N, C-alpha and C positions, 0 to 999 in steps of 0.2 A: 504494499499500500504506500502510495506516494504521498508525502506530507508537504503542504505549501507554507507551513509555519516558518521554517528556517529561511526560506527564500524571502518571505514577507518581511521578517526581521531584518534581513540583509538589505533590502530595499529601504526600509524605515531608517535604518542606521546610516545608509548613504545620503538620504535626504536631510537627516539631521546634521550630518557631517558637512554637506554642501551648504546649508543654511548658516551654520557656525563660521565656515570659511569666508562666505560672503559678508557676514557681519564683521568679521576681523578685518577684512580688507577695507570695508567702508570706514571703520574707525581709523585705521592706518592712514588712508588717503585723506581723511578730514583733518587729521592731526599734522599733515605736511604743511598746510597753509595756516600759520598762526594768526588767530584774529582776537582782538581785544577791543572793547568799545572805548572810543576816545571822546572826550568832551572839550570843546573849544568855545571861547567868547569871541563873537564876531559882530561886525555891523551888518545889519540886514536892511535891505531896501527892496522895492518891487519894481518890476519893469513889464512893458507891454509890447505886443508884436505890431509896433508902429516904426515907421522909418526914422523919425526924429529921436527915437530911443535907442534904435539898433543900428541897422545899416540900410543904405539905399539899395533898392533892387528886390531882395527878398528878406523882409523883416522877420520871418519865421525861421530862417536859416541859421543854425548855430555855428560857432567856430569849429566844432568837430564834425559838422556836416549833416547833424540831425535836423528834421523839419518839425517844429514844434506846433501842436494842435491845441486849440482851446480845451481847457479842462485838464490837460496833463499837468502833474505836479513835478515841475521842473525848476532847477536853479542853475544860475551861472555863479562861478566861483572866482575868486581872485587867484592870480598864478602862484602866490606864495602858498596858498592852501593846496594847490595841485602838487606842489613840491613836497608837501607834508604827507601826501598820500590820498588826498580827496580828489580822486581822478574821475575821468569820464565814465558814466554810468554807475558810479558809486550811490548807494542809498544813504540818505541822512534824515535825521529827525530834527525838527526845528522847534525850539522852545516857543510854546503859545500856539502852535499850529497842529492840527490833527494829522495823523498819517505820516508816511514817508515820502521823501521827495528824491528825485534822481538827478544827479549831476549831469546836465546836458550842454552846458555852455560854459565858456570861460571869458573872463573880463579883461578889458584893457590892462596892460602892464602897470599902469599908474596906480591901481587899486591894491590895497593890501588888508589882509584879515577881514575880507567882505564877501557877503553873498547877495545875490539879487534874485528874488523869487519871481518866476514867470506868472503873470496873470491874464494871459490872453489879450483880449481886446478891451477889457475893463480898466479904463484909465482912472476912473473914480476909486475903485477898490485899491488900486496902486497908490494913489495920492493918499487915501485914507490909512493905508498900512504905514506910509511915511518912512522914517528912518529911526532904527532903534538897535539897541544892543541885545543880543539874544545868545543863547547857548545852543550849540549844535552837536549832535551825537552821531558818530559813524563807527563802522567797524575798522579798527586799526589792522591793516593787513601787512604781514611781514614781506615786504618786497625789497630786492636788493638796492634800489636807488632812492627809496623815500627816507624822509628824515626820521620816521617812527621806527625803522628797522633797527634791530639790535645787532 
């Protein structure tokens, strides 16, 4: 009489081993990129997709080549923040605002420690936001060239 039990136990054992191995690989790969939340105080302003605030031609085209649409939670960052690791497509949290924002644009080199929040075509909302000091939070990624790397 043939028993399926040993073969079934073998299959179950192989599946358990495979799942453990996949979990081990996931942990190892995720630990390769070191991340830690960083908080910085910056000056925050708001801007709109209008030529007198951005550039002539296509006011929705960012310096990195993205096209901004109304409703997208995007920010432009000063170049010193880019050097600190707050790079293109990084997610940030902004004190006083809900949700996360994506770094989609970079500012003129004359600005330092500053973010500009994209508010589509709503110039009144941008004026109402004004200029303020806020704290931003983002994942500090260990990259070879940024200033947060150890």
